[in-house]
C-alpha positions as CSV (number, residue, x, y, z in Angstrom):
1,X,-115.9,71.4,-6.7
2,X,-116.1,68.2,-9.1
3,X,-115.8,68.1,-13.0
4,X,-119.8,67.5,-13.1
5,X,-120.4,70.7,-11.1
6,X,-117.9,72.9,-13.5
7,X,-119.7,71.5,-16.5
8,X,-123.2,72.5,-14.9
9,X,-122.2,76.1,-14.6
10,X,-120.9,76.8,-18.4
11,X,-124.2,75.0,-19.5
12,X,-126.2,77.6,-17.9
13,X,-123.9,80.7,-18.7
14,X,-124.2,79.6,-22.3
15,X,-127.6,78.6,-22.4
16,X,-128.5,81.9,-20.4
17,X,-126.4,84.2,-23.2
18,X,-128.0,82.2,-25.5
19,X,-131.6,82.6,-24.8
20,X,-131.2,86.8,-24.6
21,X,-129.8,86.0,-28.3
22,X,-133.2,84.5,-29.3
23,X,-135.5,87.0,-27.3
24,X,-133.4,90.0,-29.1
25,X,-134.1,87.9,-32.4
26,X,-130.4,87.6,-33.2
27,X,-130.3,83.6,-33.2
28,X,-133.0,81.2,-34.0
29,X,-133.9,78.5,-31.5
30,X,-132.7,75.8,-33.8
31,X,-129.3,77.4,-34.1
32,X,-129.1,78.2,-30.6
33,X,-129.3,74.3,-29.9
34,X,-127.2,73.3,-32.2
35,X,-124.7,75.1,-30.5
36,X,-125.5,73.8,-27.5
37,X,-125.8,70.2,-29.1
38,X,-129.6,69.4,-27.8
39,X,-132.2,69.3,-29.3
40,X,-135.1,72.1,-30.3
41,X,-137.1,70.6,-28.2
42,X,-134.8,70.3,-25.3
43,X,-133.9,73.9,-25.8
44,X,-137.6,74.8,-25.6
45,X,-137.8,73.2,-22.1
46,X,-135.1,74.6,-20.9
47,X,-136.2,78.0,-21.5
48,X,-139.8,77.3,-20.2
49,X,-137.8,76.0,-16.8
50,X,-135.9,79.1,-16.9
51,X,-139.0,81.5,-16.7
52,X,-140.6,79.9,-14.2
53,X,-137.8,79.1,-11.9
54,X,-134.8,81.2,-12.8
55,X,-131.6,79.3,-12.4
56,X,-132.9,76.8,-10.5
57,X,-134.7,75.8,-13.3
58,X,-131.3,74.6,-15.3
59,X,-130.3,72.5,-12.2
60,X,-129.8,68.7,-13.5
61,X,-132.2,66.8,-11.6
62,X,-129.7,64.1,-12.1
63,X,-127.1,65.7,-10.3
64,X,-126.5,63.7,-6.5
65,X,-129.3,61.1,-7.6
66,X,-128.2,57.1,-7.7
67,X,-129.0,55.5,-10.6
68,X,-131.7,52.7,-10.4
69,X,-129.9,50.5,-12.8
70,X,-126.3,51.0,-10.8
71,X,-124.6,47.6,-10.7
72,X,-125.1,46.4,-6.6
73,X,-121.8,47.5,-4.6
74,X,-121.7,43.6,-3.1
75,X,-121.6,42.5,-6.7
76,X,-118.8,44.3,-7.8
77,X,-116.5,43.8,-4.8
78,X,-117.1,40.0,-5.1
79,X,-116.0,40.3,-8.7
80,X,-113.0,42.5,-7.5
81,X,-112.1,39.9,-4.7
82,X,-112.2,37.1,-7.6
83,X,-110.0,38.8,-9.8
84,X,-107.1,39.7,-7.4
85,X,-107.6,36.2,-5.9
86,X,-107.4,33.6,-8.7
87,X,-107.7,35.2,-11.9
88,X,-105.1,38.1,-11.5
89,X,-103.5,37.3,-15.0
90,X,-106.9,37.1,-17.3
91,X,-107.7,39.4,-19.3
92,X,-110.9,41.5,-18.5
93,X,-112.7,39.3,-21.9
94,X,-111.6,36.4,-20.8
95,X,-112.0,37.1,-16.7
96,X,-115.7,37.8,-17.8
97,X,-116.5,34.7,-19.6
98,X,-115.3,32.8,-16.8
99,X,-117.3,34.6,-14.0
100,X,-120.4,34.0,-16.1
101,X,-119.1,30.3,-16.7
102,X,-118.6,29.2,-12.9
103,X,-119.7,32.3,-10.3
104,X,-123.3,32.7,-11.4
105,X,-121.9,36.2,-12.9
106,X,-125.0,38.6,-14.0
107,X,-123.2,42.3,-14.4
108,X,-122.3,43.1,-18.2
109,X,-118.7,43.3,-19.7
110,X,-118.3,47.2,-19.9
111,X,-119.5,47.6,-16.1
112,X,-116.6,44.8,-15.0
113,X,-114.1,46.5,-17.1
114,X,-115.1,49.9,-16.0
115,X,-114.7,48.6,-12.6
116,X,-111.6,47.2,-12.8
117,X,-109.8,49.9,-14.2
118,X,-111.0,52.3,-11.4
119,X,-109.7,49.7,-8.9
120,X,-106.5,50.1,-10.7
121,X,-106.2,46.2,-11.4
122,X,-106.5,46.4,-15.0
123,X,-104.5,48.8,-17.4
124,X,-106.6,50.9,-20.2
125,X,-105.8,48.8,-23.4
126,X,-103.2,51.6,-25.4
127,X,-104.8,53.1,-28.8
128,X,-104.4,51.3,-31.7
129,X,-102.3,52.1,-34.3
130,X,-103.6,53.2,-37.9
131,X,-106.0,50.9,-40.0
132,X,-105.0,48.4,-42.0
133,X,-107.3,46.5,-44.5
134,X,-107.2,42.6,-44.5
135,X,-106.8,40.1,-46.9
136,X,-110.2,39.4,-48.0
137,X,-111.5,35.9,-46.2
138,X,-111.8,32.7,-48.8
139,X,-116.1,32.4,-49.2
140,X,-116.1,28.7,-48.3
141,X,-115.0,26.4,-45.9
142,X,-112.7,24.3,-47.2
143,X,-111.1,26.4,-49.7
144,X,-108.1,27.4,-47.8
145,X,-106.5,26.3,-44.3
146,X,-104.0,27.6,-42.3
147,X,-101.6,25.5,-40.1
148,X,-99.1,26.4,-37.9
149,X,-97.3,25.4,-34.6
150,X,-96.7,27.8,-31.7
151,X,-93.8,27.1,-29.0
152,X,-95.2,27.8,-25.6
153,X,-95.2,26.9,-21.6
154,X,-98.9,25.2,-22.2
155,X,-98.9,23.1,-19.0
156,X,-97.9,24.3,-15.7
157,X,-95.1,23.0,-14.3
158,X,-93.8,20.8,-17.6
159,X,-91.4,22.5,-20.1
160,X,-92.3,24.6,-23.6
161,X,-94.1,22.8,-26.3
162,X,-95.7,23.3,-29.6
163,X,-99.4,23.3,-30.3
164,X,-100.7,22.2,-34.1
165,X,-103.7,24.0,-35.3
166,X,-105.3,23.6,-38.7
167,X,-108.0,27.1,-39.1
168,X,-110.3,27.7,-41.7
169,X,-109.5,31.0,-43.6
170,X,-113.2,31.7,-44.2
171,X,-114.8,31.1,-40.5
172,X,-111.4,30.9,-38.2
173,X,-113.2,27.9,-36.9
174,X,-109.8,25.2,-35.5
175,X,-110.2,21.7,-36.9
176,X,-107.6,20.3,-34.8
177,X,-105.2,20.8,-32.0
178,X,-102.8,19.0,-30.7
179,X,-99.8,19.2,-28.2
180,X,-96.3,17.7,-28.7
181,X,-92.9,17.9,-27.9
182,X,-91.9,19.3,-30.8
183,X,-93.7,19.9,-34.2
184,X,-92.3,17.9,-37.1
185,X,-93.8,16.0,-40.1
186,X,-95.4,13.1,-38.1
187,X,-97.3,16.2,-35.9
188,X,-98.4,17.6,-39.2
189,X,-99.8,14.3,-40.7
190,X,-101.5,13.6,-37.8
191,X,-103.4,17.0,-37.7
192,X,-104.2,17.0,-41.6
193,X,-105.3,13.2,-41.0
194,X,-107.8,14.5,-38.3
195,X,-109.4,17.2,-40.6
196,X,-109.6,14.9,-43.9
197,X,-110.9,12.3,-41.9
198,X,-113.3,14.5,-40.4
199,X,-114.1,17.1,-43.2
200,X,-112.9,15.8,-46.3
201,X,-110.2,16.9,-49.0
202,X,-109.4,20.6,-49.2
203,X,-108.3,23.1,-51.8
204,X,-105.2,24.5,-50.2
205,X,-103.0,24.4,-47.4
206,X,-101.0,28.1,-46.0
207,X,-97.9,27.5,-44.0
208,X,-94.5,28.8,-42.9
209,X,-91.6,27.9,-44.7
210,X,-90.7,25.2,-42.1
211,X,-88.1,22.6,-43.1
212,X,-90.6,19.8,-42.6
213,X,-93.4,21.8,-45.0
214,X,-91.2,23.0,-47.8
215,X,-87.0,22.9,-49.2
216,X,-85.3,25.7,-49.3
217,X,-81.8,25.5,-51.3
218,X,-80.5,28.7,-49.7
219,X,-81.6,30.3,-46.2
220,X,-84.1,33.1,-46.6
221,X,-85.1,32.5,-50.2
222,X,-87.9,31.2,-52.0
223,X,-88.3,27.5,-51.8
224,X,-87.9,24.9,-54.3
225,X,-90.5,23.9,-57.0
226,X,-88.9,21.0,-57.5
227,X,-87.8,19.1,-54.5
228,X,-90.7,18.1,-51.8
229,X,-90.3,17.0,-48.3
230,X,-92.5,14.2,-47.4
231,X,-95.3,17.0,-46.9
232,X,-94.9,18.3,-49.8
233,X,-95.1,15.1,-52.0
234,X,-98.4,13.9,-49.5
235,X,-100.4,16.7,-50.3
236,X,-99.2,16.9,-53.8
237,X,-100.6,13.2,-53.9
238,X,-103.7,14.4,-52.5
239,X,-104.5,17.1,-54.9
240,X,-103.9,19.8,-52.1
241,X,-102.1,23.2,-53.2
242,X,-99.4,24.3,-50.9
243,X,-98.9,27.7,-50.4
244,X,-95.5,29.0,-48.9
245,X,-95.7,32.2,-46.2
246,X,-92.7,34.6,-46.7
247,X,-93.4,37.1,-44.0
248,X,-95.6,36.6,-40.2
249,X,-97.7,39.5,-41.5
250,X,-98.5,37.0,-44.4
251,X,-100.0,34.7,-41.6
252,X,-101.8,37.3,-39.9
253,X,-105.0,35.1,-38.6
254,X,-103.0,32.5,-37.7
255,X,-100.8,34.4,-35.6
256,X,-103.8,36.4,-34.0
257,X,-105.2,33.0,-33.3
258,X,-102.0,31.8,-31.3
259,X,-102.0,35.2,-29.5
260,X,-105.4,34.4,-28.2
261,X,-104.5,30.7,-27.6
262,X,-101.2,32.0,-25.6
263,X,-103.3,34.0,-23.1
264,X,-106.2,31.8,-22.6
265,X,-105.2,28.1,-23.1
266,X,-102.5,27.5,-20.1
267,X,-105.3,29.3,-17.6
268,X,-107.9,27.1,-19.1
269,X,-105.5,24.0,-18.8
270,X,-104.5,25.1,-15.0
271,X,-108.1,25.5,-14.0
272,X,-109.2,21.9,-15.7
273,X,-106.3,20.3,-13.5
274,X,-104.5,19.3,-16.5
275,X,-100.8,18.1,-15.6
276,X,-100.0,15.5,-18.4
277,X,-99.6,15.7,-22.1
278,X,-101.7,12.9,-22.8
279,X,-104.3,14.2,-21.1
280,X,-104.3,17.8,-22.5
281,X,-104.9,16.8,-26.2
282,X,-108.0,14.7,-24.7
283,X,-109.4,17.5,-23.1
284,X,-108.3,19.6,-25.9
285,X,-110.4,17.7,-28.4
286,X,-113.3,16.8,-25.9
287,X,-113.9,20.5,-24.2
288,X,-111.8,23.2,-25.8
289,X,-112.3,23.2,-29.4
290,X,-115.8,23.7,-29.2
291,X,-115.6,26.4,-26.3
292,X,-113.1,28.3,-28.5
293,X,-114.5,28.0,-31.5
294,X,-118.5,29.1,-30.1
295,X,-116.4,32.0,-29.0
296,X,-114.6,33.3,-32.0
297,X,-115.2,31.6,-35.3
298,X,-117.3,33.4,-37.6
299,X,-119.9,32.6,-40.2
300,X,-118.9,32.1,-43.8
301,X,-119.3,34.9,-46.4
302,X,-121.3,32.1,-48.8
303,X,-123.3,28.5,-47.6
304,X,-122.2,25.7,-48.9
305,X,-118.6,23.7,-48.5
306,X,-115.6,23.1,-50.3
307,X,-114.5,19.8,-48.4
308,X,-114.7,17.0,-50.6
309,X,-115.0,13.3,-48.9
310,X,-112.2,11.0,-49.6
311,X,-114.6,8.0,-49.8
312,X,-112.0,5.7,-50.6
313,X,-109.4,7.2,-47.7
314,X,-106.4,7.4,-49.9
315,X,-105.0,10.3,-47.5
316,X,-104.4,7.0,-44.8
317,X,-101.5,5.9,-47.4
318,X,-100.6,9.5,-48.6
319,X,-100.1,11.1,-44.9
320,X,-97.2,9.1,-43.8
321,X,-93.6,8.9,-44.3
322,X,-92.5,6.7,-47.9
323,X,-89.7,5.5,-48.4
324,X,-87.8,2.6,-50.6
325,X,-85.7,-0.2,-48.8
326,X,-83.8,-3.3,-50.4
327,X,-84.5,-6.2,-48.9
328,X,-81.4,-8.1,-47.4
329,X,-80.1,-11.3,-47.5
330,X,-81.6,-12.6,-44.8
331,X,-85.0,-11.5,-45.7
332,X,-85.1,-7.9,-43.3
333,X,-85.4,-4.8,-43.7
334,X,-83.4,-2.2,-42.1
335,X,-85.5,0.6,-40.3
336,X,-85.0,3.0,-37.3
337,X,-82.1,1.3,-36.2
338,X,-84.3,-2.2,-36.3
339,X,-84.1,-5.6,-38.4
340,X,-87.3,-5.9,-39.7
341,X,-88.2,-9.7,-40.8
342,X,-90.6,-10.3,-43.2
343,X,-93.0,-13.0,-43.0
344,X,-93.8,-15.6,-45.9
345,X,-95.8,-14.8,-48.7
346,X,-97.7,-16.3,-51.4
347,X,-96.4,-14.1,-54.0
348,X,-92.6,-15.5,-54.1
349,X,-90.2,-17.5,-52.0
350,X,-88.5,-14.7,-50.8
351,X,-87.7,-11.1,-51.5
352,X,-83.8,-11.0,-51.3
353,X,-82.5,-8.0,-53.1
354,X,-86.7,-6.5,-54.0
355,X,-87.1,-3.1,-53.6
356,X,-90.1,-2.6,-51.3
357,X,-91.8,0.5,-50.1
358,X,-92.0,1.6,-46.4
359,X,-94.8,3.9,-44.8
360,X,-94.4,5.0,-41.2
361,X,-97.7,6.4,-40.4
362,X,-97.9,9.2,-37.7
363,X,-98.7,6.6,-34.9
364,X,-95.2,5.3,-35.1
365,X,-96.6,2.1,-37.1
366,X,-94.9,0.8,-40.4
367,X,-95.9,-1.0,-43.6
368,X,-94.0,-2.9,-46.5
369,X,-95.4,-2.6,-49.7
370,X,-94.3,-4.3,-52.8
371,X,-96.0,-2.6,-55.7
372,X,-99.8,-2.7,-53.8
373,X,-99.4,-5.6,-52.2
374,X,-98.7,-5.1,-48.0
375,X,-96.1,-7.6,-47.1
376,X,-96.0,-7.3,-43.1
377,X,-97.3,-4.8,-40.6
378,X,-95.1,-3.7,-37.8
379,X,-95.3,-1.5,-34.9
380,X,-93.5,1.0,-33.3
381,X,-91.3,-1.1,-31.3
382,X,-90.4,-3.3,-34.3
383,X,-92.9,-6.3,-33.5
384,X,-94.7,-7.5,-36.2
385,X,-98.4,-6.9,-35.9
386,X,-100.2,-9.1,-38.7
387,X,-99.1,-10.5,-41.7
388,X,-101.4,-9.3,-44.5
389,X,-101.0,-12.4,-47.2
390,X,-102.7,-11.4,-50.5
391,X,-105.4,-13.0,-52.0
392,X,-104.9,-16.8,-53.3
393,X,-104.0,-16.4,-57.2
394,X,-102.6,-12.8,-56.7
395,X,-99.2,-13.1,-58.3
396,X,-96.8,-10.4,-59.3
397,X,-94.8,-9.8,-62.5
398,X,-91.5,-10.1,-60.3
399,X,-92.5,-13.8,-59.6
400,X,-91.8,-14.7,-63.2
401,X,-88.9,-12.5,-63.8
402,X,-86.4,-15.6,-64.5
403,X,-87.1,-19.2,-64.6
404,X,-87.4,-21.9,-62.1
405,X,-84.0,-23.6,-61.9
406,X,-82.3,-20.2,-62.2
407,X,-84.3,-19.3,-58.9
408,X,-83.0,-22.8,-57.5
409,X,-79.4,-22.4,-58.2
410,X,-79.5,-18.8,-56.7
411,X,-77.7,-18.3,-53.4
412,X,-79.8,-18.1,-50.4
413,X,-79.6,-17.7,-46.8
414,X,-80.9,-20.0,-44.3
415,X,-84.6,-18.4,-44.3
416,X,-84.8,-18.5,-47.8
417,X,-84.3,-22.4,-48.3
418,X,-86.8,-23.2,-45.9
419,X,-88.9,-21.0,-47.8
420,X,-87.9,-23.0,-51.0
421,X,-87.8,-26.2,-49.4
422,X,-92.0,-25.1,-48.2
423,X,-92.6,-24.4,-52.5
424,X,-91.1,-27.8,-53.0
425,X,-93.1,-29.8,-51.4
426,X,-95.5,-32.0,-53.7
427,X,-93.8,-31.1,-56.7
428,X,-93.3,-33.9,-59.7
429,X,-89.6,-35.5,-60.3
430,X,-88.8,-35.6,-63.6
431,X,-87.8,-38.9,-65.3
432,X,-84.2,-39.7,-65.3
433,X,-84.6,-40.3,-69.4
434,X,-85.7,-36.7,-70.2
435,X,-82.8,-35.2,-67.9
436,X,-80.4,-37.1,-69.2
437,X,-78.6,-36.6,-73.1
438,X,-78.0,-39.9,-74.8
439,X,-74.3,-41.2,-75.2
440,X,-72.7,-41.8,-78.5
441,X,-71.5,-45.3,-79.1
442,X,-68.1,-46.2,-80.8
443,X,-68.8,-50.0,-81.9
444,X,-69.2,-49.7,-85.9
445,X,-72.4,-52.2,-86.0
446,X,-74.2,-49.9,-84.0
447,X,-73.3,-47.0,-86.4
448,X,-74.0,-49.5,-89.2
449,X,-77.5,-50.2,-88.0
450,X,-78.4,-46.5,-87.2
């Protein structure tokens, strides 16, 4: 005897007993129906059927009858076959999305989940732990962004790599996805640059305490408030608050996003036939980000945005590695194991011993600055891209730091001397009478005449 039949017998016995008590005026129909967990009208209908047909009137007419809305067996078998053959490592929700997107599947999520449980292909999820109250979200997009990296085998056949994800706290919307061999300063600048370039400057950034984010004097303790990394310096320059997380639980939202990505993204890359890092980065921006945000992003509590457009694009010269170098005697600069030759400039004949500022951008290119002037740009391999000469008439105070005679007497290398010779072309030679001192005469007559 099945469980449904047992329940049917119990229901009959309880109803019969309660009906007798209501007829004996021991119970009201309201109290009896409450005991059975049914409405008063249902109790009255059962009583009428019992009087007319006896015990047969209490038989559940649905027993043994197939529901007209029940899912077709053929469709369920097709679904189970697809799961076994192609999607065995997918979660039920992810599997159901792929069925709808790729296989014209029309059945609901609950029907699919129950069928998978009944077939023993998917285990039921364990009961969740006690509820913990989560930190309230910021009300507007752009008030707080989370950024972190997750190391995982994202592409089958390739080693583990890091995916860098900036995400908005207000909506859980992902603004950029970047797959790199190893997370660091350059990948951080690239991800932040994509966000600011498209949406604008935001208020605060929440990250872990990785060495490229913060300087920590002693491992495990609080980060330094005085010593900044390149990332800290850039954020400070842009007016963005940098908040350090001191536990994984503090970064719960970004950790949950990475849990979802580790479950879904490798499978999506496999289905898309992606096998290289370059192709993956193109596909992530062109396809996956929009689909992920459509499925998981939520609406912000308030309308509007806290992003501010950077009209002068100051972020381009802030989100880069900035260091100072002293120009060598051969008018070159040492950088990343190479010697970068400075080109001729209208600012001064040479830059020997000058302290210049080096900007290395996320794509590996380098610019050399003297004050506000860009002296040169170099590709990642050290080749000069194009000389950026200042506008005519633009001068620096450094040109006037010492008189011309002193600069001429300075010891110069061959390239610097050649630049000086170019500067001398067209210069007027002084008259000899103005450069020679008069000599004293020893003739007494001449002295007397004077």
